PyMOL Python script that loads the backbone (N, CA, C, O; Angstrom):
from pymol import cmd

cmd.read_pdbstr("""\
ATOM      1  N   MET A   1      96.820  91.370 110.731  1.00  0.00           N
ATOM      2  CA  MET A   1      95.809  90.982 111.928  1.00  0.00           C
ATOM      3  C   MET A   1      94.770  90.454 111.496  1.00  0.00           C
ATOM      4  O   MET A   1      94.457  89.299 111.783  1.00  0.00           O
ATOM      5  N   LEU A   2      93.905  91.414 110.549  1.00  0.00           N
ATOM      6  CA  LEU A   2      92.379  91.212 110.171  1.00  0.00           C
ATOM      7  C   LEU A   2      92.725  89.646 109.726  1.00  0.00           C
ATOM      8  O   LEU A   2      92.521  88.736 110.529  1.00  0.00           O
ATOM      9  N   ASP A   3      93.190  89.418 108.572  1.00  0.00           N
ATOM     10  CA  ASP A   3      93.079  88.048 107.813  1.00  0.00           C
ATOM     11  C   ASP A   3      93.684  87.295 108.728  1.00  0.00           C
ATOM     12  O   ASP A   3      92.977  86.353 109.085  1.00  0.00           O
ATOM     13  N   THR A   4      94.919  87.365 109.339  1.00  0.00           N
ATOM     14  CA  THR A   4      95.195  86.172 110.281  1.00  0.00           C
ATOM     15  C   THR A   4      94.001  85.751 111.604  1.00  0.00           C
ATOM     16  O   THR A   4      93.860  84.656 112.148  1.00  0.00           O
ATOM     17  N   SER A   5      93.311  86.933 111.841  1.00  0.00           N
ATOM     18  CA  SER A   5      92.268  86.813 112.721  1.00  0.00           C
ATOM     19  C   SER A   5      90.900  85.596 112.106  1.00  0.00           C
ATOM     20  O   SER A   5      90.420  84.652 112.734  1.00  0.00           O
ATOM     21  N   LEU A   6      90.571  86.056 110.729  1.00  0.00           N
ATOM     22  CA  LEU A   6      89.606  85.428 109.745  1.00  0.00           C
ATOM     23  C   LEU A   6      89.944  84.205 109.432  1.00  0.00           C
ATOM     24  O   LEU A   6      89.013  83.443 109.172  1.00  0.00           O
ATOM     25  N   SER A   7      91.264  83.705 109.370  1.00  0.00           N
ATOM     26  CA  SER A   7      91.821  82.673 108.575  1.00  0.00           C
ATOM     27  C   SER A   7      91.286  81.160 109.438  1.00  0.00           C
ATOM     28  O   SER A   7      90.957  80.113 108.879  1.00  0.00           O
ATOM     29  N   SER A   8      91.313  81.373 110.675  1.00  0.00           N
ATOM     30  CA  SER A   8      91.330  80.136 111.523  1.00  0.00           C
ATOM     31  C   SER A   8      91.224  80.393 112.664  1.00  0.00           C
ATOM     32  O   SER A   8      91.656  81.489 113.022  1.00  0.00           O
ATOM     33  N   GLU A   9      90.622  79.503 113.658  1.00  0.00           N
ATOM     34  CA  GLU A   9      90.552  79.736 115.217  1.00  0.00           C
ATOM     35  C   GLU A   9      92.200  80.048 115.585  1.00  0.00           C
ATOM     36  O   GLU A   9      92.497  81.001 116.305  1.00  0.00           O
ATOM     37  N   SER A  10      92.836  79.484 115.229  1.00  0.00           N
ATOM     38  CA  SER A  10      94.235  79.379 115.867  1.00  0.00           C
ATOM     39  C   SER A  10      94.579  80.394 115.323  1.00  0.00           C
ATOM     40  O   SER A  10      94.872  81.143 116.256  1.00  0.00           O
ATOM     41  N   GLY A  11      94.751  80.965 114.312  1.00  0.00           N
ATOM     42  CA  GLY A  11      95.034  82.493 113.766  1.00  0.00           C
ATOM     43  C   GLY A  11      94.078  83.743 114.535  1.00  0.00           C
ATOM     44  O   GLY A  11      94.416  84.920 114.414  1.00  0.00           O
ATOM     45  N   PHE A  12      92.976  83.382 115.253  1.00  0.00           N
ATOM     46  CA  PHE A  12      92.112  84.463 116.088  1.00  0.00           C
ATOM     47  C   PHE A  12      92.993  84.483 117.169  1.00  0.00           C
ATOM     48  O   PHE A  12      93.418  85.564 117.578  1.00  0.00           O
ATOM     49  N   GLU A  13      93.399  83.181 117.803  1.00  0.00           N
ATOM     50  CA  GLU A  13      93.802  82.902 119.249  1.00  0.00           C
ATOM     51  C   GLU A  13      95.586  83.983 119.055  1.00  0.00           C
ATOM     52  O   GLU A  13      96.121  84.640 119.948  1.00  0.00           O
ATOM     53  N   GLN A  14      95.926  83.856 118.064  1.00  0.00           N
ATOM     54  CA  GLN A  14      97.394  84.460 117.614  1.00  0.00           C
ATOM     55  C   GLN A  14      97.182  86.008 117.949  1.00  0.00           C
ATOM     56  O   GLN A  14      97.973  86.660 118.631  1.00  0.00           O
ATOM     57  N   VAL A  15      96.344  86.366 117.542  1.00  0.00           N
ATOM     58  CA  VAL A  15      95.923  87.881 117.107  1.00  0.00           C
ATOM     59  C   VAL A  15      95.402  88.185 118.534  1.00  0.00           C
ATOM     60  O   VAL A  15      95.587  89.256 119.111  1.00  0.00           O
ATOM     61  N   LYS A  16      94.949  87.469 118.873  1.00  0.00           N
ATOM     62  CA  LYS A  16      94.666  88.152 120.637  1.00  0.00           C
ATOM     63  C   LYS A  16      95.538  87.936 121.500  1.00  0.00           C
ATOM     64  O   LYS A  16      95.564  88.627 122.518  1.00  0.00           O
ATOM     65  N   ALA A  17      96.421  86.957 121.292  1.00  0.00           N
ATOM     66  CA  ALA A  17      97.415  86.947 122.294  1.00  0.00           C
ATOM     67  C   ALA A  17      98.302  88.073 121.963  1.00  0.00           C
ATOM     68  O   ALA A  17      98.685  88.731 122.930  1.00  0.00           O
ATOM     69  N   CYS A  18      98.741  88.458 120.702  1.00  0.00           N
ATOM     70  CA  CYS A  18      99.162  89.781 120.642  1.00  0.00           C
ATOM     71  C   CYS A  18      98.834  91.051 121.024  1.00  0.00           C
ATOM     72  O   CYS A  18      99.659  91.922 121.299  1.00  0.00           O
ATOM     73  N   LEU A  19      97.732  91.164 121.044  1.00  0.00           N
ATOM     74  CA  LEU A  19      96.972  92.313 121.565  1.00  0.00           C
ATOM     75  C   LEU A  19      97.017  92.439 123.027  1.00  0.00           C
ATOM     76  O   LEU A  19      96.815  93.474 123.663  1.00  0.00           O
ATOM     77  N   GLN A  20      97.275  91.397 123.446  1.00  0.00           N
ATOM     78  CA  GLN A  20      97.176  91.498 125.380  1.00  0.00           C
ATOM     79  C   GLN A  20      98.441  92.353 125.299  1.00  0.00           C
ATOM     80  O   GLN A  20      98.451  93.195 126.198  1.00  0.00           O
ATOM     81  N   ASN A  21      99.551  92.399 124.471  1.00  0.00           N
ATOM     82  CA  ASN A  21     100.829  93.032 124.804  1.00  0.00           C
ATOM     83  C   ASN A  21     100.776  94.773 124.635  1.00  0.00           C
ATOM     84  O   ASN A  21     100.657  95.234 123.499  1.00  0.00           O
ATOM     85  N   PRO A  22     100.870  95.692 125.818  1.00  0.00           N
ATOM     86  CA  PRO A  22     100.470  96.844 126.048  1.00  0.00           C
ATOM     87  C   PRO A  22     101.186  97.684 124.963  1.00  0.00           C
ATOM     88  O   PRO A  22     100.672  98.667 124.428  1.00  0.00           O
ATOM     89  N   PHE A  23     102.055  97.347 124.769  1.00  0.00           N
ATOM     90  CA  PHE A  23     102.605  98.151 123.132  1.00  0.00           C
ATOM     91  C   PHE A  23     101.914  97.898 122.029  1.00  0.00           C
ATOM     92  O   PHE A  23     101.949  98.798 121.191  1.00  0.00           O
ATOM     93  N   ALA A  24     101.097  96.648 121.685  1.00  0.00           N
ATOM     94  CA  ALA A  24     100.282  96.520 120.470  1.00  0.00           C
ATOM     95  C   ALA A  24      99.043  97.224 120.617  1.00  0.00           C
ATOM     96  O   ALA A  24      98.411  97.780 119.719  1.00  0.00           O
ATOM     97  N   LYS A  25      98.633  97.116 122.356  1.00  0.00           N
ATOM     98  CA  LYS A  25      97.665  98.017 122.428  1.00  0.00           C
ATOM     99  C   LYS A  25      97.622  99.771 122.181  1.00  0.00           C
ATOM    100  O   LYS A  25      96.607 100.406 121.897  1.00  0.00           O
ATOM    101  N   PHE A  26      98.905 100.295 122.358  1.00  0.00           N
ATOM    102  CA  PHE A  26      98.815 101.374 122.535  1.00  0.00           C
ATOM    103  C   PHE A  26      99.256 101.931 120.990  1.00  0.00           C
ATOM    104  O   PHE A  26      99.051 103.099 120.659  1.00  0.00           O
ATOM    105  N   VAL A  27      99.894 100.925 120.086  1.00  0.00           N
ATOM    106  CA  VAL A  27      99.986 101.053 118.843  1.00  0.00           C
ATOM    107  C   VAL A  27      98.361 101.306 117.890  1.00  0.00           C
ATOM    108  O   VAL A  27      98.015 102.177 117.091  1.00  0.00           O
ATOM    109  N   LEU A  28      97.500  99.805 118.577  1.00  0.00           N
ATOM    110  CA  LEU A  28      96.385  99.852 117.886  1.00  0.00           C
ATOM    111  C   LEU A  28      95.653 101.435 117.769  1.00  0.00           C
ATOM    112  O   LEU A  28      95.303 102.026 116.748  1.00  0.00           O
ATOM    113  N   TRP A  29      95.546 101.978 119.525  1.00  0.00           N
ATOM    114  CA  TRP A  29      95.027 102.811 119.781  1.00  0.00           C
ATOM    115  C   TRP A  29      95.643 104.265 119.295  1.00  0.00           C
ATOM    116  O   TRP A  29      94.886 105.236 119.306  1.00  0.00           O
ATOM    117  N   GLY A  30      96.970 104.414 118.882  1.00  0.00           N
ATOM    118  CA  GLY A  30      97.501 105.587 118.047  1.00  0.00           C
ATOM    119  C   GLY A  30      96.533 105.615 116.615  1.00  0.00           C
ATOM    120  O   GLY A  30      95.893 106.591 116.226  1.00  0.00           O
ATOM    121  N   VAL A  31      96.618 104.128 115.875  1.00  0.00           N
ATOM    122  CA  VAL A  31      96.145 104.125 114.779  1.00  0.00           C
ATOM    123  C   VAL A  31      94.741 104.361 114.582  1.00  0.00           C
ATOM    124  O   VAL A  31      94.387 104.925 113.546  1.00  0.00           O
ATOM    125  N   LEU A  32      94.047 104.068 115.283  1.00  0.00           N
ATOM    126  CA  LEU A  32      92.530 104.220 115.734  1.00  0.00           C
ATOM    127  C   LEU A  32      92.069 105.504 116.098  1.00  0.00           C
ATOM    128  O   LEU A  32      90.972 105.939 115.747  1.00  0.00           O
ATOM    129  N   SER A  33      93.069 106.266 116.955  1.00  0.00           N
ATOM    130  CA  SER A  33      92.668 107.466 117.188  1.00  0.00           C
ATOM    131  C   SER A  33      93.005 108.714 116.112  1.00  0.00           C
ATOM    132  O   SER A  33      92.806 109.890 116.414  1.00  0.00           O
ATOM    133  N   ALA A  34      93.576 108.263 114.739  1.00  0.00           N
ATOM    134  CA  ALA A  34      94.225 109.035 113.840  1.00  0.00           C
ATOM    135  C   ALA A  34      92.975 109.063 112.942  1.00  0.00           C
ATOM    136  O   ALA A  34      92.648 110.129 112.421  1.00  0.00           O
ATOM    137  N   LEU A  35      92.240 107.910 112.731  1.00  0.00           N
ATOM    138  CA  LEU A  35      91.204 107.608 112.056  1.00  0.00           C
ATOM    139  C   LEU A  35      89.861 107.973 112.405  1.00  0.00           C
ATOM    140  O   LEU A  35      88.946 107.938 111.583  1.00  0.00           O
ATOM    141  N   LEU A  36      89.691 108.382 113.802  1.00  0.00           N
ATOM    142  CA  LEU A  36      88.605 108.619 114.582  1.00  0.00           C
ATOM    143  C   LEU A  36      88.514 110.141 114.484  1.00  0.00           C
ATOM    144  O   LEU A  36      87.461 110.604 114.046  1.00  0.00           O
ATOM    145  N   TYR A  37      89.536 111.006 114.856  1.00  0.00           N
ATOM    146  CA  TYR A  37      89.833 112.330 114.642  1.00  0.00           C
ATOM    147  C   TYR A  37      89.647 112.705 112.908  1.00  0.00           C
ATOM    148  O   TYR A  37      88.941 113.617 112.476  1.00  0.00           O
ATOM    149  N   HIS A  38      90.264 111.993 112.283  1.00  0.00           N
ATOM    150  CA  HIS A  38      89.620 112.258 110.292  1.00  0.00           C
ATOM    151  C   HIS A  38      88.231 111.800 110.183  1.00  0.00           C
ATOM    152  O   HIS A  38      87.789 112.320 109.158  1.00  0.00           O
ATOM    153  N   LEU A  39      87.535 111.247 110.610  1.00  0.00           N
ATOM    154  CA  LEU A  39      86.460 111.010 110.798  1.00  0.00           C
ATOM    155  C   LEU A  39      85.598 111.939 111.094  1.00  0.00           C
ATOM    156  O   LEU A  39      84.606 112.126 110.389  1.00  0.00           O
ATOM    157  N   VAL A  40      85.874 112.690 112.242  1.00  0.00           N
ATOM    158  CA  VAL A  40      85.167 114.057 112.886  1.00  0.00           C
ATOM    159  C   VAL A  40      85.655 115.068 111.984  1.00  0.00           C
ATOM    160  O   VAL A  40      84.775 115.761 111.475  1.00  0.00           O
ATOM    161  N   ALA A  41      86.946 115.340 111.635  1.00  0.00           N
ATOM    162  CA  ALA A  41      87.045 116.276 110.761  1.00  0.00           C
ATOM    163  C   ALA A  41      86.554 116.391 109.605  1.00  0.00           C
ATOM    164  O   ALA A  41      86.375 117.441 108.987  1.00  0.00           O
ATOM    165  N   GLY A  42      86.208 114.814 109.112  1.00  0.00           N
ATOM    166  CA  GLY A  42      85.109 114.936 107.586  1.00  0.00           C
ATOM    167  C   GLY A  42      84.371 115.239 107.820  1.00  0.00           C
ATOM    168  O   GLY A  42      84.012 115.973 106.899  1.00  0.00           O
ATOM    169  N   ILE A  43      83.138 115.235 109.109  1.00  0.00           N
ATOM    170  CA  ILE A  43      82.218 115.246 109.081  1.00  0.00           C
ATOM    171  C   ILE A  43      81.853 116.913 109.299  1.00  0.00           C
ATOM    172  O   ILE A  43      80.785 117.427 108.968  1.00  0.00           O
ATOM    173  N   ARG A  44      83.007 117.624 109.937  1.00  0.00           N
ATOM    174  CA  ARG A  44      82.904 118.959 110.155  1.00  0.00           C
ATOM    175  C   ARG A  44      83.023 119.417 108.674  1.00  0.00           C
ATOM    176  O   ARG A  44      82.346 120.373 108.296  1.00  0.00           O
ATOM    177  N   HIS A  45      83.873 118.760 107.810  1.00  0.00           N
ATOM    178  CA  HIS A  45      83.884 119.423 106.384  1.00  0.00           C
ATOM    179  C   HIS A  45      82.864 119.570 105.644  1.00  0.00           C
ATOM    180  O   HIS A  45      82.690 120.496 104.853  1.00  0.00           O
ATOM    181  N   LEU A  46      81.782 118.234 105.959  1.00  0.00           N
ATOM    182  CA  LEU A  46      80.893 118.249 105.239  1.00  0.00           C
ATOM    183  C   LEU A  46      79.730 118.999 105.450  1.00  0.00           C
ATOM    184  O   LEU A  46      78.887 119.267 104.594  1.00  0.00           O
ATOM    185  N   LEU A  47      79.725 119.399 106.893  1.00  0.00           N
ATOM    186  CA  LEU A  47      78.952 120.304 107.384  1.00  0.00           C
ATOM    187  C   LEU A  47      79.291 121.939 106.983  1.00  0.00           C
ATOM    188  O   LEU A  47      78.347 122.728 106.949  1.00  0.00           O
ATOM    189  N   MET A  48      80.622 122.390 106.695  1.00  0.00           N
ATOM    190  CA  MET A  48      81.063 123.508 106.105  1.00  0.00           C
ATOM    191  C   MET A  48      80.382 123.467 104.651  1.00  0.00           C
ATOM    192  O   MET A  48      79.909 124.507 104.194  1.00  0.00           O
ATOM    193  N   ASP A  49      80.335 122.395 104.000  1.00  0.00           N
ATOM    194  CA  ASP A  49      79.952 122.387 102.812  1.00  0.00           C
ATOM    195  C   ASP A  49      78.859 122.458 102.587  1.00  0.00           C
ATOM    196  O   ASP A  49      78.454 122.596 101.433  1.00  0.00           O
ATOM    197  N   ALA A  50      77.948 122.373 103.782  1.00  0.00           N
ATOM    198  CA  ALA A  50      76.501 122.409 103.506  1.00  0.00           C
ATOM    199  C   ALA A  50      76.036 123.890 104.028  1.00  0.00           C
ATOM    200  O   ALA A  50      74.825 124.060 104.165  1.00  0.00           O
ATOM    201  N   GLY A  51      76.855 124.886 104.305  1.00  0.00           N
ATOM    202  CA  GLY A  51      76.722 126.091 104.539  1.00  0.00           C
ATOM    203  C   GLY A  51      77.028 126.349 106.385  1.00  0.00           C
ATOM    204  O   GLY A  51      76.792 127.388 107.002  1.00  0.00           O
ATOM    205  N   LEU A  52      77.385 125.553 106.734  1.00  0.00           N
ATOM    206  CA  LEU A  52      77.396 125.911 108.403  1.00  0.00           C
ATOM    207  C   LEU A  52      78.815 126.173 108.845  1.00  0.00           C
ATOM    208  O   LEU A  52      79.762 125.463 108.508  1.00  0.00           O
ATOM    209  N   GLY A  53      78.898 127.164 109.569  1.00  0.00           N
ATOM    210  CA  GLY A  53      80.172 127.318 109.775  1.00  0.00           C
ATOM    211  C   GLY A  53      81.105 127.937 108.811  1.00  0.00           C
ATOM    212  O   GLY A  53      82.286 128.060 109.138  1.00  0.00           O
ATOM    213  N   GLU A  54      80.697 128.334 107.671  1.00  0.00           N
ATOM    214  CA  GLU A  54      81.617 129.101 106.651  1.00  0.00           C
ATOM    215  C   GLU A  54      82.420 130.373 107.335  1.00  0.00           C
ATOM    216  O   GLU A  54      83.602 130.512 107.023  1.00  0.00           O
ATOM    217  N   SER A  55      81.898 131.178 108.131  1.00  0.00           N
ATOM    218  CA  SER A  55      82.485 132.464 108.537  1.00  0.00           C
ATOM    219  C   SER A  55      83.870 131.854 109.354  1.00  0.00           C
ATOM    220  O   SER A  55      84.291 130.698 109.305  1.00  0.00           O
ATOM    221  N   LEU A  56      84.489 133.123 110.192  1.00  0.00           N
ATOM    222  CA  LEU A  56      85.756 133.288 110.534  1.00  0.00           C
ATOM    223  C   LEU A  56      85.139 132.810 112.024  1.00  0.00           C
ATOM    224  O   LEU A  56      85.446 131.736 112.541  1.00  0.00           O
ATOM    225  N   GLU A  57      84.474 133.515 112.462  1.00  0.00           N
ATOM    226  CA  GLU A  57      83.958 132.761 113.754  1.00  0.00           C
ATOM    227  C   GLU A  57      83.448 131.687 113.939  1.00  0.00           C
ATOM    228  O   GLU A  57      83.752 131.058 114.953  1.00  0.00           O
ATOM    229  N   GLY A  58      82.555 131.188 113.042  1.00  0.00           N
ATOM    230  CA  GLY A  58      81.822 129.847 112.408  1.00  0.00           C
ATOM    231  C   GLY A  58      83.210 128.476 112.431  1.00  0.00           C
ATOM    232  O   GLY A  58      83.241 127.345 112.915  1.00  0.00           O
ATOM    233  N   GLY A  59      83.980 129.113 111.827  1.00  0.00           N
ATOM    234  CA  GLY A  59      85.109 128.281 111.745  1.00  0.00           C
ATOM    235  C   GLY A  59      86.066 128.112 112.562  1.00  0.00           C
ATOM    236  O   GLY A  59      86.715 127.070 112.470  1.00  0.00           O
ATOM    237  N   ARG A  60      86.387 129.045 113.525  1.00  0.00           N
ATOM    238  CA  ARG A  60      86.716 129.097 114.931  1.00  0.00           C
ATOM    239  C   ARG A  60      86.566 128.127 115.757  1.00  0.00           C
ATOM    240  O   ARG A  60      87.380 127.328 116.222  1.00  0.00           O
ATOM    241  N   LEU A  61      84.927 128.324 115.975  1.00  0.00           N
ATOM    242  CA  LEU A  61      83.770 127.491 116.687  1.00  0.00           C
ATOM    243  C   LEU A  61      83.728 126.115 116.689  1.00  0.00           C
ATOM    244  O   LEU A  61      83.586 125.327 117.624  1.00  0.00           O
ATOM    245  N   GLY A  62      83.924 125.877 115.094  1.00  0.00           N
ATOM    246  CA  GLY A  62      83.690 124.576 114.790  1.00  0.00           C
ATOM    247  C   GLY A  62      85.009 123.657 114.710  1.00  0.00           C
ATOM    248  O   GLY A  62      84.974 122.452 114.459  1.00  0.00           O
ATOM    249  N   ALA A  63      86.326 124.495 114.992  1.00  0.00           N
ATOM    250  CA  ALA A  63      87.604 123.886 115.051  1.00  0.00           C
ATOM    251  C   ALA A  63      87.705 123.259 116.483  1.00  0.00           C
ATOM    252  O   ALA A  63      88.134 122.122 116.680  1.00  0.00           O
ATOM    253  N   LYS A  64      87.098 124.441 117.843  1.00  0.00           N
ATOM    254  CA  LYS A  64      87.047 123.976 119.009  1.00  0.00           C
ATOM    255  C   LYS A  64      86.228 122.745 119.381  1.00  0.00           C
ATOM    256  O   LYS A  64      86.577 121.810 120.101  1.00  0.00           O
ATOM    257  N   ILE A  65      85.013 122.938 118.717  1.00  0.00           N
ATOM    258  CA  ILE A  65      84.336 121.540 118.599  1.00  0.00           C
ATOM    259  C   ILE A  65      84.676 120.643 118.501  1.00  0.00           C
ATOM    260  O   ILE A  65      84.423 119.728 119.284  1.00  0.00           O
ATOM    261  N   LEU A  66      85.650 120.524 117.122  1.00  0.00           N
ATOM    262  CA  LEU A  66      86.221 119.438 116.630  1.00  0.00           C
ATOM    263  C   LEU A  66      87.203 118.522 117.796  1.00  0.00           C
ATOM    264  O   LEU A  66      87.080 117.350 118.150  1.00  0.00           O
ATOM    265  N   ILE A  67      88.115 119.473 118.178  1.00  0.00           N
ATOM    266  CA  ILE A  67      88.811 119.195 119.254  1.00  0.00           C
ATOM    267  C   ILE A  67      87.885 118.469 120.396  1.00  0.00           C
ATOM    268  O   ILE A  67      88.106 117.362 120.887  1.00  0.00           O
ATOM    269  N   VAL A  68      87.106 119.098 120.616  1.00  0.00           N
ATOM    270  CA  VAL A  68      86.252 118.586 122.034  1.00  0.00           C
ATOM    271  C   VAL A  68      85.650 117.102 121.711  1.00  0.00           C
ATOM    272  O   VAL A  68      85.786 116.181 122.517  1.00  0.00           O
ATOM    273  N   ILE A  69      85.231 117.007 120.937  1.00  0.00           N
ATOM    274  CA  ILE A  69      84.516 115.898 120.543  1.00  0.00           C
ATOM    275  C   ILE A  69      85.197 114.637 120.313  1.00  0.00           C
ATOM    276  O   ILE A  69      84.810 113.583 120.817  1.00  0.00           O
ATOM    277  N   ALA A  70      86.600 114.776 119.263  1.00  0.00           N
ATOM    278  CA  ALA A  70      87.350 114.214 119.080  1.00  0.00           C
ATOM    279  C   ALA A  70      88.205 113.634 120.501  1.00  0.00           C
ATOM    280  O   ALA A  70      88.606 112.480 120.651  1.00  0.00           O
ATOM    281  N   VAL A  71      88.304 114.383 121.146  1.00  0.00           N
ATOM    282  CA  VAL A  71      89.659 113.954 122.421  1.00  0.00           C
ATOM    283  C   VAL A  71      88.544 113.284 123.133  1.00  0.00           C
ATOM    284  O   VAL A  71      88.914 112.240 123.671  1.00  0.00           O
ATOM    285  N   VAL A  72      87.303 113.566 123.298  1.00  0.00           N
ATOM    286  CA  VAL A  72      86.160 112.728 124.420  1.00  0.00           C
ATOM    287  C   VAL A  72      86.555 111.228 123.680  1.00  0.00           C
ATOM    288  O   VAL A  72      87.120 110.323 124.295  1.00  0.00           O
ATOM    289  N   LEU A  73      86.150 111.144 122.251  1.00  0.00           N
ATOM    290  CA  LEU A  73      86.017 109.915 121.670  1.00  0.00           C
ATOM    291  C   LEU A  73      87.274 109.364 121.707  1.00  0.00           C
ATOM    292  O   LEU A  73      87.302 108.134 121.686  1.00  0.00           O
ATOM    293  N   ILE A  74      88.373 109.977 121.758  1.00  0.00           N
ATOM    294  CA  ILE A  74      89.615 109.405 121.769  1.00  0.00           C
ATOM    295  C   ILE A  74      89.895 108.556 122.985  1.00  0.00           C
ATOM    296  O   ILE A  74      90.443 107.454 122.950  1.00  0.00           O
ATOM    297  N   VAL A  75      89.353 109.340 124.341  1.00  0.00           N
ATOM    298  CA  VAL A  75      89.461 108.654 125.533  1.00  0.00           C
ATOM    299  C   VAL A  75      88.763 107.528 125.627  1.00  0.00           C
ATOM    300  O   VAL A  75      89.253 106.539 126.172  1.00  0.00           O
ATOM    301  N   LEU A  76      87.258 107.530 124.995  1.00  0.00           N
ATOM    302  CA  LEU A  76      86.316 106.584 125.139  1.00  0.00           C
ATOM    303  C   LEU A  76      87.158 105.284 124.461  1.00  0.00           C
ATOM    304  O   LEU A  76      87.285 104.155 124.935  1.00  0.00           O
ATOM    305  N   LEU A  77      87.632 105.764 123.332  1.00  0.00           N
ATOM    306  CA  LEU A  77      88.458 104.671 122.270  1.00  0.00           C
ATOM    307  C   LEU A  77      89.201 103.934 123.385  1.00  0.00           C
ATOM    308  O   LEU A  77      88.983 102.745 123.620  1.00  0.00           O
ATOM    309  N   GLY A  78      90.227 104.790 124.175  1.00  0.00           N
ATOM    310  CA  GLY A  78      91.350 104.112 124.963  1.00  0.00           C
ATOM    311  C   GLY A  78      90.740 103.072 126.088  1.00  0.00           C
ATOM    312  O   GLY A  78      91.181 101.966 126.402  1.00  0.00           O
ATOM    313  N   VAL A  79      89.522 103.811 126.622  1.00  0.00           N
ATOM    314  CA  VAL A  79      88.991 102.825 127.750  1.00  0.00           C
ATOM    315  C   VAL A  79      88.642 101.467 127.205  1.00  0.00           C
ATOM    316  O   VAL A  79      88.745 100.394 127.799  1.00  0.00           O
ATOM    317  N   TRP A  80      88.197 101.691 125.937  1.00  0.00           N
ATOM    318  CA  TRP A  80      87.216 100.529 125.182  1.00  0.00           C
ATOM    319  C   TRP A  80      88.415  99.507 125.272  1.00  0.00           C
ATOM    320  O   TRP A  80      88.271  98.402 125.796  1.00  0.00           O
ATOM    321  N   ILE A  81      89.588  99.933 124.740  1.00  0.00           N
ATOM    322  CA  ILE A  81      90.661  99.078 124.237  1.00  0.00           C
ATOM    323  C   ILE A  81      91.598  98.210 125.427  1.00  0.00           C
ATOM    324  O   ILE A  81      92.056  97.068 125.436  1.00  0.00           O
ATOM    325  N   TRP A  82      91.640  99.417 126.470  1.00  0.00           N
ATOM    326  CA  TRP A  82      92.321  98.994 127.463  1.00  0.00           C
ATOM    327  C   TRP A  82      91.218  98.220 128.838  1.00  0.00           C
ATOM    328  O   TRP A  82      91.733  97.767 129.861  1.00  0.00           O
TER     329      TRP A  82
END
""", "prot")
cmd.dss("prot")
cmd.show_as("cartoon", "prot")
cmd.util.cbc("prot")
cmd.orient("prot")
């Protein structure tokens, strides 16, 4: 889709028309949600590598914070797509 949208103006219009379909928006939201969750979890792991949240209690708290942040960002992503 990226290659098609960048190839020409008509390609961009084709991709734009395709993304008007609710199913295409749902698939795009699903893929981007997975990538967003992976990004947030990666940041959590970087913080753990720096020594933050390595204990059992810290790991549990970090997991809860990860879920809350990911859910908020995924909902905002859905608002942005639709």
